[in-house]
C-alpha positions in Angstrom: 74.4 133.2 50.7 76.4 135.8 53.1 73.9 135.3 56.0 74.6 131.2 55.6 78.2 131.8 55.8 78.0 134.1 58.9 75.8 131.7 60.7 78.1 128.7 60.2 81.1 131.1 61.1 79.2 132.1 64.2 78.4 128.6 65.3 81.7 127.4 64.6 83.0 130.3 67.0 80.3 129.4 69.6 81.3 125.7 69.4 84.7 126.6 70.1 84.0 128.8 73.0 82.1 126.0 74.6 84.5 123.4 74.2 87.0 125.5 75.3 85.1 126.7 78.6 84.3 122.8 79.1 88.3 122.4 78.9 88.9 124.7 81.2 86.3 123.6 83.7 88.3 120.2 83.7 91.2 121.7 84.8 89.7 123.9 88.0 90.8 122.0 91.0 88.9 120.4 94.0 90.1 120.4 97.1 90.8 116.7 98.7 91.7 116.1 102.6 93.1 113.0 103.4 91.8 111.3 106.7 94.0 108.4 108.2 92.0 105.8 111.0 91.8 102.5 111.5 89.5 99.7 112.3 90.2 97.9 115.6 89.9 94.0 116.1 89.1 91.9 119.0 89.5 88.1 118.8 89.2 85.5 121.2 89.3 81.4 120.9 86.1 80.4 121.7 85.6 77.7 119.5 87.2 75.0 121.7 86.3 76.1 125.2 85.2 73.5 127.3 84.1 73.7 131.2 85.8 77.3 130.9 89.0 76.1 129.8 90.6 77.3 126.8 92.5 74.9 124.4 95.5 75.6 125.8 94.4 74.4 129.1 94.4 77.5 130.8 91.3 79.2 132.8 89.5 81.5 130.6 89.3 82.2 126.7 92.7 83.4 124.8 91.7 86.8 123.7 93.9 89.8 121.8 93.0 93.2 120.8 94.8 95.6 118.4 93.3 99.1 118.9 96.4 101.7 118.7 98.8 102.4 115.6 101.0 104.7 113.8 101.6 104.8 109.9 104.8 107.0 108.6 103.9 108.0 105.3 107.2 110.0 103.1 104.9 110.2 100.1 101.3 110.0 98.3 100.9 109.0 94.7 97.7 109.9 93.0 97.2 107.8 89.7 92.9 109.2 88.2 91.5 108.0 85.4 88.9 110.4 84.4 85.8 110.2 82.1 86.6 113.6 80.5 89.5 115.2 80.2 93.1 114.4 80.7 94.4 111.8 83.2 95.8 113.0 86.5 98.9 111.8 87.9 101.3 113.2 90.7 103.4 112.4 93.5 103.3 114.6 96.6 106.2 116.5 98.0 106.4 116.7 101.5 108.5 118.4 103.1 108.6 115.7 106.2 107.0 112.5 106.5 103.4 112.7 107.5 103.2 110.5 110.9 99.4 109.3 111.1 98.2 108.3 114.7 95.8 105.8 113.4 93.9 105.1 116.7 93.6 109.4 117.3 92.7 109.8 113.2 95.3 112.5 113.4 98.5 113.7 111.8 101.1 116.0 113.0 100.4 118.0 109.5 97.3 118.7 107.5 97.3 116.4 104.1 95.4 117.7 101.7 96.0 118.6 97.5 94.2 120.7 95.0 92.8 117.9 92.6 91.4 118.5 88.9 87.6 118.1 89.4 85.5 115.8 87.4 84.1 112.4 87.5 86.6 109.6 88.1 86.5 106.3 86.4 89.4 105.1 88.5 91.8 106.4 91.2 94.6 104.5 92.8 96.4 105.9 95.6 99.6 104.6 96.4 101.1 105.1 100.2 105.0 105.3 100.5 105.8 104.0 103.6 109.0 105.1 105.3 111.7 107.6 106.0 110.6 108.5 109.5 113.5 109.6 111.7 112.3 108.1 114.9 109.3 105.9 113.7 108.8 102.9 112.0 106.5 102.5 108.7 103.9 100.9 110.8 103.4 100.0 114.1 100.6 98.5 115.7 99.8 98.0 119.1 97.3 96.0 121.1 96.5 93.3 124.2 97.1 89.9 124.9 95.0 88.2 127.7 97.1 85.0 128.7 94.5 83.1 131.3 95.8 82.5 134.1 99.2 84.5 133.7 97.7 88.1 133.2 98.3 90.3 130.2 100.9 91.6 128.2 101.3 94.1 125.5 101.4 93.4 121.9 103.8 95.5 119.3 103.8 94.6 115.6 106.3 96.4 114.1 107.0 96.7 110.3 110.3 98.0 109.5 110.6 98.3 105.6 110.3 101.0 103.5 107.3 99.9 101.3 104.5 101.2 98.7 100.9 100.4 99.1 98.7 100.7 96.2 94.8 100.9 97.0 92.2 101.0 94.4 89.8 104.0 95.6 86.1 103.5 96.0 83.5 106.7 96.2 80.9 106.4 99.1 77.7 106.1 97.2 75.8 103.2 95.7 77.6 103.0 92.8 80.8 104.1 94.2 81.5 106.4 91.4 84.2 109.2 92.6 82.9 113.0 91.5 85.3 116.1 92.5 83.6 119.2 92.3 85.3 122.8 92.7 82.9 124.2 95.2 82.6 120.8 97.3 85.6 120.0 99.4 86.0 116.2 99.8 87.6 113.7 102.1 89.7 110.8 101.3 89.3 108.5 104.2 92.1 106.0 104.3 91.8 103.1 107.0 94.0 100.2 108.1 91.5 97.4 108.9 93.3 95.6 112.2 91.2 92.7 111.0 92.3 92.2 107.7 95.8 92.0 109.2 95.0 89.7 112.4 91.7 87.9 111.6 93.8 84.5 110.6 95.9 84.5 113.5 95.0 81.9 116.2 95.1 83.5 119.6 96.2 80.3 121.0 99.2 80.6 118.7 100.3 83.8 120.8 100.7 81.1 124.0 104.0 79.7 122.3 105.4 83.1 121.0 108.7 84.4 122.5 108.0 87.2 125.1 110.5 90.0 125.2 111.4 92.3 128.2 111.7 96.2 127.5 112.2 98.9 130.0 110.9 96.1 132.7 108.0 95.4 130.9 107.0 92.2 129.0 106.1 92.8 125.3 104.8 90.3 122.8 106.9 92.0 120.2 106.0 90.3 116.3 108.5 91.9 114.3 111.3 90.7 111.2 113.6 89.5 114.0 111.1 88.4 116.6 108.5 85.6 116.1 109.0 85.7 112.7 106.3 83.3 111.9 103.0 85.3 112.9 105.2 88.6 111.4 105.4 86.7 108.1 101.5 85.5 108.3 100.5 89.3 109.4 102.8 90.9 106.7 101.8 89.1 103.8 98.1 90.5 104.1 99.3 94.3 104.1 98.2 95.1 100.5 94.9 94.1 101.5 94.4 95.9 104.9 93.8 99.4 103.5 90.9 101.1 101.7 90.6 104.3 100.6 86.9 105.9 100.1 86.5 109.7 98.7 83.3 111.1 100.4 
């Protein structure tokens, strides 16, 4: 009887130790580096071309390209649900806004976090845009080719402090996100310029107002200039970002 009691006491002790160790394992940090970039977009009005003329009656096709961008982030919000262990939530505390040159895939300061390891059923990343002293929350640039009239620079300027929430995915086939203490991960944040501009007919740009800045012709798309085009693009902001954990 005494041996039986000792046996069960040992079982309880070892079970408690195992559970305690498992809980401790789930608190261990995994290093996650955030990387920012963009997918450029080019579009040409080819559907209505006849005998080398565009539908606007000008020689050659109307086309534009968006291939540069700057994103200013004042904070990153992480909301993760794990299969085991407590859910993980935090908001970053940057000493200064992070300025991401999307076309250069770089930032002026490294962005990384120690996040509890585990298998995550869901991770939502919220980007808090804005709060940059000299930069707009989002600015995209490109070239608009006007047949027979030369080209002008495109500036899309989003001047509002906003929060963009993105449902993250994993890079594997099942898109499961696993963070491990002994294996640093990369969260790749990408802006798809095509998602913003794909539905804009290039011919619409032919009727847009052109602004002169420092002697240069600019097709400025903002809340104050060519607002009809701006509203069409800005309405797709929440669908333009992806976050993939690798």
